[in-house]
C-alpha positions as CSV (number, residue, x, y, z in Angstrom):
1,M,-27.5,92.2,182.8
2,D,-25.4,92.5,179.6
3,K,-22.9,89.9,178.6
4,P,-19.8,89.7,180.8
5,P,-17.3,92.7,180.4
6,M,-14.5,90.3,179.4
7,L,-13.4,88.1,176.6
8,L,-11.5,84.9,176.2
9,A,-8.7,84.8,173.6
10,Q,-6.3,82.0,172.6
11,I,-2.6,81.6,172.3
12,P,-2.0,80.7,168.7
13,L,-1.9,76.9,168.3
14,V,1.5,77.0,166.6
15,D,2.9,78.8,169.6
16,Y,1.2,76.8,172.4
17,P,3.9,74.1,173.0
18,E,6.5,76.8,173.5
19,Y,4.1,78.8,175.6
20,R,3.3,75.8,177.8
21,Y,7.0,75.1,178.3
22,D,7.6,78.8,179.2
23,V,4.8,78.7,181.8
24,I,6.0,75.5,183.4
25,F,9.7,76.5,183.7
26,N,9.5,80.3,184.0
27,A,6.1,80.9,185.7
28,Y,6.7,78.2,188.4
29,K,3.7,76.1,187.1
30,W,5.1,72.7,188.4
31,D,1.6,71.1,188.4
32,P,0.6,71.4,184.8
33,Q,-1.6,68.4,185.0
34,V,-4.5,67.5,187.3
35,R,-5.3,63.8,186.7
36,D,-6.2,63.8,183.0
37,S,-6.6,67.5,182.6
38,N,-4.0,70.0,181.3
39,T,-4.1,73.0,183.6
40,V,-2.0,75.2,181.3
41,S,-4.9,76.6,179.2
42,R,-4.5,78.2,175.8
43,H,-7.0,80.8,176.9
44,V,-6.2,84.3,178.0
45,L,-8.7,86.6,179.7
46,L,-9.0,90.1,178.2
47,I,-10.5,93.0,180.2
48,S,-10.6,96.7,179.6
49,P,-8.7,99.2,181.8
50,E,-12.2,100.5,182.9
51,T,-13.2,97.0,184.1
52,A,-9.8,96.6,185.8
53,G,-10.4,100.0,187.5
54,I,-13.8,98.9,188.8
55,L,-12.5,95.7,190.2
56,Y,-9.5,97.4,191.8
57,T,-11.7,100.0,193.4
58,L,-14.2,97.4,194.8
59,A,-11.3,95.3,196.2
60,Q,-9.8,98.3,197.9
61,E,-13.2,99.3,199.4
62,L,-13.7,95.7,200.6
63,S,-10.2,95.7,202.1
64,D,-10.9,98.9,204.1
65,E,-14.2,97.5,205.4
66,L,-12.5,94.2,206.3
67,F,-9.8,96.0,208.3
68,N,-12.5,97.8,210.2
69,M,-14.2,94.5,211.0
70,E,-11.0,92.9,212.1
71,H,-10.2,95.8,214.4
72,A,-13.7,95.5,216.0
73,L,-13.2,91.7,216.3
74,L,-9.9,92.2,218.2
75,E,-12.1,93.8,221.0
76,R,-14.7,91.0,220.8
77,P,-13.1,87.6,221.6
78,D,-16.6,86.6,222.8
79,L,-17.5,86.2,219.1
80,Y,-14.6,83.9,218.1
81,R,-16.6,80.7,219.0
82,A,-19.3,81.8,216.5
83,L,-16.6,82.0,213.8
84,G,-15.8,78.3,214.2
85,F,-12.3,78.6,215.7
86,S,-10.8,75.7,217.6
87,G,-10.1,76.1,221.3
88,N,-6.4,76.7,220.8
89,I,-6.8,79.2,218.0
90,K,-9.5,81.0,219.9
91,K,-7.3,81.3,223.0
92,L,-4.3,82.6,221.1
93,L,-6.3,85.1,219.1
94,S,-7.8,86.4,222.4
95,S,-4.4,86.8,224.0
96,M,-2.7,88.8,221.2
97,D,-1.6,92.1,222.8
98,N,0.9,93.6,220.5
99,Y,-0.6,93.2,217.0
100,E,-0.3,96.3,214.8
101,R,-1.5,95.9,211.3
102,R,0.9,98.5,209.8
103,K,4.0,96.7,211.1
104,N,3.0,93.6,209.0
105,A,2.4,93.0,205.3
106,R,-1.2,92.1,204.5
107,L,-2.0,90.0,201.4
108,M,-5.6,89.2,200.5
109,R,-7.4,88.0,197.4
110,F,-11.1,88.8,196.7
111,D,-12.7,86.4,194.2
112,F,-15.1,88.2,191.8
113,H,-17.7,86.6,189.5
114,Y,-19.9,88.3,186.9
115,T,-23.5,87.5,187.5
116,D,-27.0,88.4,186.3
117,K,-26.8,91.1,189.1
118,G,-23.4,92.4,188.1
119,W,-20.2,91.7,190.0
120,K,-20.4,89.5,193.1
121,I,-17.8,88.0,195.4
122,S,-17.7,84.4,196.5
123,E,-15.2,84.9,199.3
124,V,-12.0,86.6,200.5
125,N,-8.8,84.6,200.9
126,S,-7.4,86.7,203.7
127,D,-5.0,84.2,205.3
128,V,-2.7,82.5,202.7
129,P,-4.0,83.3,199.2
130,G,-2.4,81.5,196.3
131,G,-1.9,82.5,192.7
132,L,1.1,84.8,193.1
133,A,3.2,83.7,190.1
134,E,0.0,83.5,188.0
135,A,-0.7,87.1,188.8
136,S,2.9,88.3,188.3
137,I,4.7,86.3,185.6
138,L,1.9,84.5,183.7
139,P,0.4,87.8,182.1
140,Q,3.9,88.9,181.0
141,I,4.5,85.5,179.3
142,A,1.0,85.5,177.7
143,G,1.6,89.1,176.4
144,K,4.7,87.9,174.4
145,Y,2.6,85.3,172.5
146,L,-0.8,87.1,172.1
147,K,0.5,90.6,171.4
148,C,-2.8,92.3,171.9
149,G,-2.8,93.3,175.6
150,Y,-0.6,94.2,178.5
151,A,-0.2,93.0,182.1
152,G,-1.7,95.0,185.0
153,E,-0.3,95.2,188.5
154,D,2.3,92.8,189.8
155,V,1.5,91.4,193.2
156,A,5.1,90.3,193.9
157,Q,6.2,93.9,193.5
158,H,3.6,95.1,196.0
159,I,4.7,92.4,198.6
160,L,8.3,93.4,198.2
161,R,7.4,97.1,198.5
162,S,5.6,96.4,201.8
163,F,8.6,94.6,203.2
164,K,11.0,97.3,202.1
165,D,9.1,99.7,204.3
166,K,9.8,97.4,207.3
167,L,13.1,95.6,206.6
168,T,16.3,96.8,204.9
169,G,18.0,94.8,202.1
170,G,20.0,91.9,203.4
171,A,17.4,91.0,206.0
172,R,16.6,87.3,206.3
173,I,13.1,86.1,205.6
174,A,11.7,82.7,206.3
175,F,9.2,81.3,203.7
176,V,7.0,79.1,205.8
177,H,5.0,76.4,204.1
178,A,4.1,72.7,203.9
179,T,7.5,71.6,202.6
180,S,6.4,68.2,201.4
181,Y,3.9,69.7,198.8
182,A,5.3,70.7,195.4
183,D,2.2,72.9,194.7
184,D,3.0,74.9,197.9
185,R,6.7,75.0,197.3
186,Q,6.2,76.5,193.8
187,V,4.4,79.5,195.4
188,M,7.2,80.0,197.9
189,Q,10.0,79.4,195.4
190,F,8.6,82.1,193.1
191,I,8.4,84.8,195.8
192,S,11.6,83.7,197.4
193,D,13.5,84.0,194.1
194,Y,12.0,87.5,193.6
195,F,13.1,88.6,197.1
196,Q,16.6,87.2,196.5
197,Q,16.8,89.1,193.2
198,N,16.1,92.3,195.2
199,G,18.7,91.8,197.9
200,Y,17.1,89.8,200.6
201,C,18.3,86.5,202.2
202,T,15.7,83.7,202.3
203,V,15.3,80.3,204.0
204,F,12.6,77.7,203.3
205,A,11.0,76.4,206.5
206,A,8.1,74.3,207.7
207,P,6.2,75.9,210.6
208,D,8.1,73.8,213.2
209,H,11.5,74.8,211.8
210,I,11.0,78.2,213.5
211,R,11.6,78.6,217.3
212,W,10.6,81.7,219.2
213,E,12.5,83.5,221.9
214,N,11.4,86.8,223.4
215,K,9.0,87.3,220.4
216,K,11.8,86.9,217.9
217,A,12.1,84.0,215.4
218,F,15.1,81.7,214.9
219,S,15.6,79.0,212.3
220,I,16.7,75.6,213.6
221,I,17.3,74.1,210.1
222,A,20.6,72.3,210.0
223,G,23.1,74.6,208.2
224,E,20.7,77.5,208.2
225,E,20.4,78.2,212.0
226,G,20.1,81.7,213.3
227,P,17.8,84.7,213.5
228,V,15.0,85.4,211.1
229,D,14.0,89.0,210.5
230,G,10.6,88.4,208.7
231,I,8.1,85.7,207.8
232,I,6.1,85.1,204.6
233,R,3.7,82.3,205.4
234,F,1.9,79.9,203.0
235,F,0.6,77.5,205.6
236,P,-3.1,77.8,206.6
237,L,-3.5,78.9,210.1
238,E,-6.1,76.3,210.9
239,W,-3.5,73.6,210.1
240,F,-1.3,74.7,213.0
241,T,-3.5,72.9,215.4
242,E,-2.4,69.6,213.8
243,L,1.2,70.3,214.7
244,P,2.9,68.8,217.8
245,R,2.4,71.0,220.8
246,L,6.1,71.2,221.4
247,S,6.7,72.7,217.9
248,G,6.1,76.1,219.4
249,W,3.7,77.4,216.8
250,S,1.9,79.7,219.3
251,G,4.9,82.0,218.8
252,Y,3.5,83.2,215.4
253,F,0.6,84.9,217.3
254,D,2.7,87.1,219.5
255,C,5.9,88.1,217.6
256,D,7.8,91.3,217.0
257,I,8.9,90.7,213.4
258,P,7.0,91.6,210.2
259,C,4.8,88.8,208.9
260,C,2.9,88.2,205.7
261,N,0.3,87.3,206.9
262,H,0.1,87.8,210.7
263,P,-2.3,85.3,212.3
264,A,-4.7,88.1,212.9
265,A,-5.7,87.4,209.3
266,M,-7.6,84.4,210.7
267,L,-10.2,86.8,212.0
268,S,-11.7,87.3,208.5
269,Q,-10.8,84.0,207.0
270,S,-13.9,82.3,208.4
271,K,-16.8,82.2,206.0
272,R,-19.0,82.5,209.1
273,L,-18.0,86.2,209.5
274,P,-21.3,87.5,207.9
275,L,-23.2,85.8,210.7
276,I,-21.9,88.2,213.2
277,W,-21.8,91.4,211.1
278,N,-24.6,93.0,213.1
279,K,-22.7,92.6,216.3
280,L,-19.6,94.6,215.2
281,N,-21.1,98.1,214.8
282,V,-19.1,98.6,211.6
283,D,-20.4,100.2,208.4
284,I,-19.7,97.6,205.5
285,P,-21.9,98.6,202.5
286,H,-19.7,97.0,199.9
287,W,-19.6,93.6,201.7
288,K,-23.3,93.6,202.1
289,S,-23.9,94.4,198.4
290,L,-21.3,92.1,196.9
291,L,-21.6,89.0,199.1
292,E,-24.8,87.0,198.9
293,E,-27.0,86.5,202.0
294,T,-25.4,84.0,204.5
295,K,-27.2,82.0,207.1
296,E,-26.7,79.1,209.5
297,P,-27.3,75.8,207.6
298,K,-30.1,74.8,209.9
299,A,-32.0,78.0,209.0
300,I,-32.5,76.6,205.4
301,A,-35.2,74.0,204.8
302,K,-33.9,70.6,203.6
303,G,-33.6,70.5,199.9
304,Q,-34.5,74.1,199.4
305,D,-33.3,75.4,196.0
306,G,-31.2,78.6,195.6
307,W,-28.8,77.9,198.5
308,I,-25.3,76.3,198.6
309,Y,-23.3,75.1,201.6
310,K,-19.7,75.9,202.3
311,P,-17.2,74.8,205.0
312,A,-16.1,77.7,207.2
313,F,-12.5,77.2,206.4
314,G,-12.7,75.5,203.0
315,R,-10.2,76.2,200.3
316,V,-9.9,75.8,196.5
317,G,-13.7,75.2,196.2
318,D,-13.5,72.1,198.2
319,G,-16.8,71.0,199.9
320,I,-19.1,73.4,198.1
321,S,-22.5,72.0,197.1
322,I,-23.4,73.8,193.9
323,K,-26.2,71.9,192.2
324,G,-25.2,70.5,188.8
325,A,-21.5,71.1,189.5
326,V,-21.2,68.1,192.0
327,S,-23.0,64.8,191.9
328,E,-26.3,64.6,193.7
329,K,-24.8,62.1,196.1
330,E,-22.0,64.5,197.0
331,R,-24.4,67.4,197.3
332,L,-26.6,65.5,199.8
333,K,-23.5,64.4,201.7
334,I,-22.3,68.0,202.0
335,E,-25.8,69.2,203.1
336,K,-25.9,66.5,205.8
337,A,-22.5,67.4,207.1
338,A,-23.4,71.1,207.2
339,R,-26.5,70.4,209.3
340,R,-24.7,68.1,211.7
341,Q,-21.4,69.9,212.3
342,K,-22.4,73.1,214.1
343,R,-20.2,76.1,213.6
344,S,-18.2,74.4,210.8
345,W,-20.4,75.4,207.8
346,I,-22.5,78.2,206.3
347,A,-25.4,78.3,203.9
348,Q,-25.2,81.0,201.3
349,R,-27.7,82.2,198.7
350,M,-26.4,81.1,195.2
351,F,-25.7,83.7,192.6
352,N,-26.1,83.1,188.9
353,S,-22.7,83.2,187.2
354,I,-22.8,84.2,183.6
355,P,-20.4,82.2,181.5
356,V,-18.0,83.7,178.9
357,K,-17.8,82.3,175.4
358,S,-14.4,81.1,174.2
359,P,-13.2,81.6,170.5
360,E,-14.0,77.9,169.8
361,G,-17.6,78.4,171.0
362,E,-17.4,76.7,174.5
363,S,-18.7,78.5,177.6
364,F,-16.6,78.9,180.7
365,H,-17.4,80.3,184.1
366,V,-14.7,82.8,185.1
367,C,-13.5,83.8,188.6
368,I,-11.2,86.9,188.8
369,G,-9.2,87.1,192.0
370,V,-8.1,90.6,192.8
371,F,-5.1,90.8,195.2
372,T,-4.6,93.6,197.6
373,V,-1.5,94.3,199.6
374,D,-1.9,96.5,202.6
375,G,-5.3,97.5,201.2
376,I,-3.9,98.5,197.7
377,A,-5.0,96.7,194.6
378,A,-2.1,94.5,193.4
379,G,-3.1,92.3,190.5
380,F,-5.4,89.7,189.0
381,Y,-5.5,85.9,189.3
382,A,-8.2,84.3,187.0
383,R,-9.5,80.8,186.7
384,Q,-12.0,79.2,184.3
385,S,-14.3,76.2,184.6
386,K,-17.0,74.6,182.5
387,T,-19.2,74.5,185.7
388,A,-20.1,77.2,188.2
389,L,-17.8,75.6,190.7
390,I,-14.3,77.0,190.6
391,N,-12.2,74.3,192.3
392,E,-8.9,72.4,191.9
393,N,-10.0,71.3,188.4
394,A,-10.3,74.8,187.2
395,Q,-7.6,76.1,184.8
396,D,-5.5,79.1,185.7
397,I,-5.6,81.8,182.9
398,P,-3.6,85.0,182.6
399,V,-5.3,88.4,182.6
400,L,-4.4,91.0,180.1
401,L,-5.7,94.6,179.8
402,V,-6.8,95.7,176.3
403,D,-7.6,99.3,175.4
404,S,-10.9,99.8,173.8
């Protein structure tokens, strides 16, 4: 393949201190440092409108196919065990009887990588994808300093538009997240502020701050008690099983208020989904061409090259065994766990990511996350890493469109 259809540019050095300050305080980047690494990169990713159009189209086609798979899965609870769900989650998904996709807002992010075979995806974050401020505010800030491109779609606008179709202004929305984590709160603070600016009332809540009565939600937070009209959740569904049984979290599965995302999103969050494609009787040509071959870990010979292991519900690149990107000790540990813990892992054929050269001559692997809201392309969230593994050490970089 030709070189990647994207370029890395740099914020001018003289402007960088002000840019970094702007990002931290105006783009909700409250975690600008990971250990010894600065996560506010000087780099900006430049792509053409043509490339943006290709990625948007692919993401929308993947969304359509994913909705069809989820619809089929709602009728096949016998397949939930193969996806790796715990007993409680499996039971609740099986008992949902009033879920309607169009009554809820659906946010997803497809992670694209440019490879020696063209565009490939590593996964879909279909439950609680992050990067919302990075896809909404960060490009606008970068454009002020770089002055050679413009921002694309704004994911926050798309989420708001979806809720406007379901709830009138003045409605009260609970932003459900792990309230003790600043990196989770910054995501919720951004989108909450945006909704407040557009006429909605908001409340920050942990999952067990919500009680359910007759499929309706009520806040039990001191001083903010009362009905809740909608939910925006940034708390991974698989974490719910760690909550006390009396917290009432099962109510999220069977509610009559708009949610982003409804727990039905869990059906496609499992990376084991490709293992049951052939049992769904659904046409998914884009998934089959863009996601590499996926198998049970035990189907791969020990030490066989060309394959990586991933946890079924891993996030932020955690637990992925890319040779050369993790230590040999860590890689062997992951492979051992994948073979021992049935239904918790997958093996996937590794693609060859093509790095992008930076202005200073360094090479970076780039992942471009493409958001969709209700199946419509809604913006970009890019990260860069010196290795092929895009994990918590990767730097967030804004995406700007540049006319040829």
